[in-house]
RODO-2510 file (C-alpha; in nm, 4 decimals, decimal comma):
residues 255
     n   res          X          Y          Z
     1     x   -11,0863    21,7769    -0,2520
     2     x   -10,9451    21,8889     0,0845
     3     x   -11,1263    21,8001     0,4043
     4     x   -11,1161    22,0855     0,6556
     5     x   -11,0882    22,0699     1,0330
     6     x   -11,1174    22,3822     1,2447
     7     x   -10,8752    22,4928     1,5147
     8     x   -11,0789    22,5799     1,8218
     9     x   -10,7896    22,7772     1,9718
    10     x   -10,8395    23,0293     1,6894
    11     x   -11,2114    23,0054     1,6109
    12     x   -11,5153    23,0895     1,8261
    13     x   -11,3005    23,2477     2,0940
    14     x   -11,5921    23,4624     2,2125
    15     x   -11,7381    23,1558     2,3871
    16     x   -11,6154    22,8964     2,6370
    17     x   -11,3994    22,6175     2,4938
    18     x   -11,6575    22,3452     2,5380
    19     x   -11,9181    22,5509     2,3508
    20     x   -11,6942    22,5790     2,0474
    21     x   -11,7628    22,2219     1,9349
    22     x   -12,1284    22,2914     1,8592
    23     x   -12,0299    22,6111     1,6778
    24     x   -11,7882    22,4148     1,4589
    25     x   -12,0569    22,1617     1,3729
    26     x   -12,3069    22,4363     1,2878
    27     x   -12,0543    22,5818     1,0448
    28     x   -12,0245    22,2453     0,8698
    29     x   -11,6906    22,1293     1,0010
    30     x   -11,6509    21,7568     1,0603
    31     x   -11,3283    21,7623     1,2620
    32     x   -11,1580    21,9836     1,5196
    33     x   -10,8086    22,0486     1,6541
    34     x   -10,6641    22,2853     1,9116
    35     x   -10,3473    22,3619     2,1084
    36     x   -10,4270    22,1290     2,4001
    37     x   -10,7225    21,9574     2,5706
    38     x   -10,5684    21,9192     2,9175
    39     x   -10,7608    22,1931     3,0962
    40     x   -11,0810    21,9893     3,0532
    41     x   -11,1758    21,6358     3,1479
    42     x   -11,1132    21,3960     2,8578
    43     x   -11,4510    21,2290     2,8912
    44     x   -11,6274    21,5695     2,8799
    45     x   -11,4520    21,6569     2,5552
    46     x   -11,5298    21,3134     2,4133
    47     x   -11,8963    21,3720     2,4843
    48     x   -11,8858    21,7062     2,2975
    49     x   -11,7237    21,5354     2,0005
    50     x   -11,9915    21,2650     1,9965
    51     x   -12,2833    21,5065     2,0455
    52     x   -12,1693    21,7095     1,7450
    53     x   -12,0482    21,4209     1,5285
    54     x   -11,6991    21,5570     1,5166
    55     x   -11,3666    21,3848     1,4722
    56     x   -11,0634    21,4814     1,6764
    57     x   -10,7986    21,5532     1,4127
    58     x   -10,5012    21,6563     1,6247
    59     x   -10,3699    21,8161     1,9418
    60     x   -10,0277    21,8807     2,0946
    61     x    -9,8311    21,7089     2,3624
    62     x    -9,8515    21,9136     2,6822
    63     x    -9,6791    22,2409     2,5819
    64     x    -9,5865    22,3737     2,9234
    65     x    -9,7303    22,6938     3,0574
    66     x    -9,9072    22,8256     2,7468
    67     x   -10,0714    23,1169     2,9246
    68     x    -9,7305    23,2105     3,0639
    69     x    -9,5720    23,2224     2,7190
    70     x    -9,4258    22,8745     2,6842
    71     x    -9,4676    22,7152     2,3442
    72     x    -9,3620    22,3564     2,4021
    73     x    -9,0903    22,1866     2,6091
    74     x    -8,9454    21,9367     2,3614
    75     x    -8,5983    22,0951     2,3454
    76     x    -8,5682    22,2015     2,7097
    77     x    -8,3031    21,9946     2,8930
    78     x    -8,4417    22,0698     3,2414
    79     x    -8,7962    21,9505     3,1469
    80     x    -8,7279    21,5965     3,0228
    81     x    -8,9208    21,4231     3,3014
    82     x    -9,2134    21,6578     3,2464
    83     x    -9,2008    21,5822     2,8726
    84     x    -9,2086    21,2078     2,9365
    85     x    -9,4986    21,2353     3,1778
    86     x    -9,6754    21,4455     2,9173
    87     x    -9,6454    21,1649     2,6641
    88     x    -9,8499    20,9377     2,8931
    89     x   -10,1049    21,2139     2,9505
    90     x   -10,1433    21,2803     2,5784
    91     x   -10,1928    20,9105     2,5035
    92     x   -10,4624    20,8892     2,7699
    93     x   -10,6473    21,1845     2,6226
    94     x   -10,5994    21,0649     2,2665
    95     x   -10,7524    20,7267     2,3484
    96     x   -11,0556    20,8933     2,5049
    97     x   -11,0969    21,1294     2,2084
    98     x   -11,0236    20,8807     1,9308
    99     x   -10,7319    21,0955     1,8152
   100     x   -10,4609    20,9298     1,6050
   101     x   -10,2155    21,2215     1,5622
   102     x   -10,0293    21,4105     1,8351
   103     x    -9,7951    21,7015     1,7599
   104     x    -9,4780    21,7906     1,9463
   105     x    -9,3890    22,1571     1,9916
   106     x    -9,0132    22,1957     2,0225
   107     x    -9,0370    22,5110     2,2340
   108     x    -8,8545    22,8410     2,2578
   109     x    -8,4790    22,8101     2,2844
   110     x    -8,3653    22,9334     2,6281
   111     x    -8,0728    23,1708     2,6430
   112     x    -7,7363    23,0458     2,7562
   113     x    -7,7709    22,6842     2,6402
   114     x    -7,5842    22,5610     2,3367
   115     x    -7,7883    22,4698     2,0313
   116     x    -7,6314    22,1239     2,0262
   117     x    -7,7701    22,0536     2,3751
   118     x    -8,1170    22,1672     2,2778
   119     x    -8,1088    21,9588     1,9595
   120     x    -7,9872    21,6509     2,1469
   121     x    -8,2628    21,6934     2,4037
   122     x    -8,5308    21,7242     2,1342
   123     x    -8,3999    21,4166     1,9498
   124     x    -8,3934    21,2040     2,2669
   125     x    -8,7415    21,3187     2,3638
   126     x    -8,8753    21,2255     2,0245
   127     x    -8,6998    20,8900     2,0410
   128     x    -8,8801    20,8339     2,3687
   129     x    -9,2218    20,9432     2,2473
   130     x    -9,2382    20,7893     1,8998
   131     x    -9,2450    20,4182     1,9932
   132     x    -9,4874    20,4787     2,2794
   133     x    -9,7324    20,6514     2,0498
   134     x    -9,6810    20,3754     1,7914
   135     x    -9,7737    20,1139     2,0508
   136     x   -10,0923    20,3132     2,1176
   137     x   -10,1745    20,3279     1,7454
   138     x   -10,0959    20,6974     1,7137
   139     x    -9,8605    20,9078     1,5007
   140     x    -9,6109    21,1571     1,6468
   141     x    -9,5714    21,4802     1,4507
   142     x    -9,3151    21,7622     1,4615
   143     x    -9,3945    22,1156     1,3477
   144     x    -9,1646    22,3994     1,2323
   145     x    -9,3048    22,7390     1,3412
   146     x    -9,2033    23,0776     1,2062
   147     x    -8,9870    23,3148     1,4100
   148     x    -9,2075    23,6172     1,3516
   149     x    -9,5019    23,4770     1,5422
   150     x    -9,2922    23,2972     1,8016
   151     x    -8,9477    23,4604     1,8304
   152     x    -8,6806    23,2191     1,9377
   153     x    -8,8741    22,9046     1,8517
   154     x    -8,6181    22,6270     1,8224
   155     x    -8,7522    22,4608     1,5062
   156     x    -8,8440    22,7084     1,2342
   157     x    -8,7484    22,5571     0,8972
   158     x    -8,8442    22,2354     0,7197
   159     x    -8,4767    22,1574     0,6525
   160     x    -8,4076    22,1554     1,0264
   161     x    -8,7151    21,9418     1,0901
   162     x    -8,6084    21,6952     0,8245
   163     x    -8,2621    21,6668     0,9851
   164     x    -8,4277    21,5981     1,3220
   165     x    -8,6421    21,3247     1,1690
   166     x    -8,3305    21,1639     1,0215
   167     x    -8,1496    21,1808     1,3534
   168     x    -8,4413    21,0291     1,5461
   169     x    -8,4678    20,7461     1,2954
   170     x    -8,8242    20,6436     1,3754
   171     x    -9,0860    20,5327     1,1248
   172     x    -9,3457    20,6840     1,3574
   173     x    -9,2268    21,0443     1,3408
   174     x    -9,3842    21,2755     1,0792
   175     x    -9,3996    21,6412     0,9861
   176     x    -9,6888    21,8737     1,0417
   177     x    -9,6756    22,0986     0,7371
   178     x    -9,8153    22,4396     0,8163
   179     x    -9,8383    22,6314     0,4892
   180     x    -9,8422    22,9708     0,6639
   181     x    -9,5343    22,9069     0,8758
   182     x    -9,3513    22,7699     0,5742
   183     x    -9,4374    23,0738     0,3611
   184     x    -9,3119    23,3171     0,6299
   185     x    -8,9814    23,1362     0,6743
   186     x    -8,8906    23,0016     0,3324
   187     x    -9,1615    23,0071     0,0656
   188     x    -9,1298    22,7511    -0,2169
   189     x    -9,4456    22,5937    -0,0824
   190     x    -9,5456    22,3368    -0,3405
   191     x    -9,1930    22,2178    -0,4182
   192     x    -9,1325    22,1671    -0,0454
   193     x    -9,4669    21,9917    -0,0091
   194     x    -9,3829    21,7598    -0,2956
   195     x    -9,0358    21,6802    -0,1640
   196     x    -9,1506    21,6060     0,1899
   197     x    -9,4907    21,4598     0,1117
   198     x    -9,4136    21,1043     0,2286
   199     x    -9,3255    21,2452     0,5704
   200     x    -9,6243    21,4784     0,6119
   201     x    -9,9078    21,3540     0,8319
   202     x   -10,1086    21,6750     0,8817
   203     x   -10,1496    22,0065     0,7002
   204     x   -10,2516    22,3429     0,8438
   205     x   -10,3380    22,6651     0,6606
   206     x   -10,3580    23,0428     0,6978
   207     x   -10,2821    23,3227     0,4556
   208     x    -9,9914    23,5603     0,4773
   209     x    -9,9586    23,8357     0,5903
   210     x   -10,2055    23,8565     0,8787
   211     x   -10,2685    23,4871     0,9414
   212     x   -10,6275    23,5166     0,8215
   213     x   -10,8344    23,2942     0,5916
   214     x   -10,7259    23,1947     0,2412
   215     x   -10,7811    23,4715    -0,0077
   216     x   -10,6756    23,7546     0,2250
   217     x   -10,3092    23,7433     0,1360
   218     x   -10,0414    23,6269    -0,1046
   219     x   -10,0678    23,2473    -0,0960
   220     x   -10,2335    23,0841    -0,3988
   221     x   -10,4382    22,8306    -0,2100
   222     x   -10,6124    22,7025    -0,5219
   223     x   -10,2710    22,5778    -0,6354
   224     x   -10,1820    22,4436    -0,2911
   225     x   -10,5053    22,2462    -0,2645
   226     x   -10,4627    22,1183    -0,6185
   227     x   -10,1143    21,9976    -0,5282
   228     x   -10,2518    21,8157    -0,2231
   229     x   -10,5111    21,6450    -0,4420
   230     x   -10,2525    21,5498    -0,6997
   231     x   -10,0228    21,4032    -0,4351
   232     x   -10,3102    21,2037    -0,2860
   233     x   -10,3314    21,3706     0,0524
   234     x   -10,6381    21,2313     0,2314
   235     x   -10,5918    21,3803     0,5784
   236     x   -10,7515    21,6805     0,7390
   237     x   -10,6478    22,0339     0,6437
   238     x   -10,6492    22,2344     0,9652
   239     x   -10,7877    22,5893     0,9517
   240     x   -10,5464    22,7474     1,1989
   241     x   -10,6059    23,1133     1,1288
   242     x   -10,7621    23,4249     1,2792
   243     x   -11,1008    23,4523     1,1082
   244     x   -11,2274    23,7844     0,9761
   245     x   -11,5930    23,8886     0,9270
   246     x   -11,5658    23,7614     0,5716
   247     x   -11,6459    23,4183     0,7113
   248     x   -11,6137    23,0825     0,5392
   249     x   -11,7101    23,1787     0,1857
   250     x   -11,3592    23,0916     0,0641
   251     x   -11,4283    22,7293     0,1501
   252     x   -11,7387    22,6778    -0,0617
   253     x   -11,5631    22,5673    -0,3850
   254     x   -11,3979    22,2841    -0,1925
   255     x   -11,6872    22,1310    -0,0016
***
């Protein structure tokens, strides 16, 4: 049966970030994830996790100016030093939070720079980050994101992500498999999950269209969850969707 974590960047957004941990615990979640923790003190977040008996499932490397529209800096050739400094920052936070998985957002491709330059930059950044996270006992993940939600995102298809993993050549680089992003860009969800399963370290979910909870759209999540069980996935399944007033009733058969 899947184990669900909740993304606090999507849930409980009517309250301050630090108050969302208690809300997650009250709703029965046992793990949390979010875009980034860096606006808060690591020890303060660690205390909220401990108070609410929550596990930190995942967060991203520093993604740049999120409020200003940036969505990662992994492919940006003029931000390499910032990326490398961010690796150290992420490791420091992950140690404090007991987090073992850190995701890299490739970023939005800037205009006027050749794709080959952006790809080479991303590959070299991942080659830098992967062994450092391995030394810290953490996994580095890479996530394709659909072009409808983030136009211009550099990495939008699992085939491209797989090619990047091959080029990096690290045994500490994995995929984050977001079912929603994959459905928007390519479909063929279960076959892709089966083919890439050995390289997947985290799964996220939302239905399509709308990016709401399972059962509100076209994705047959009963089959997706059954496939995860059959394949032996024992990690967290991140609820990264915009909740509706329908609530968490969809989850009851699985908990």
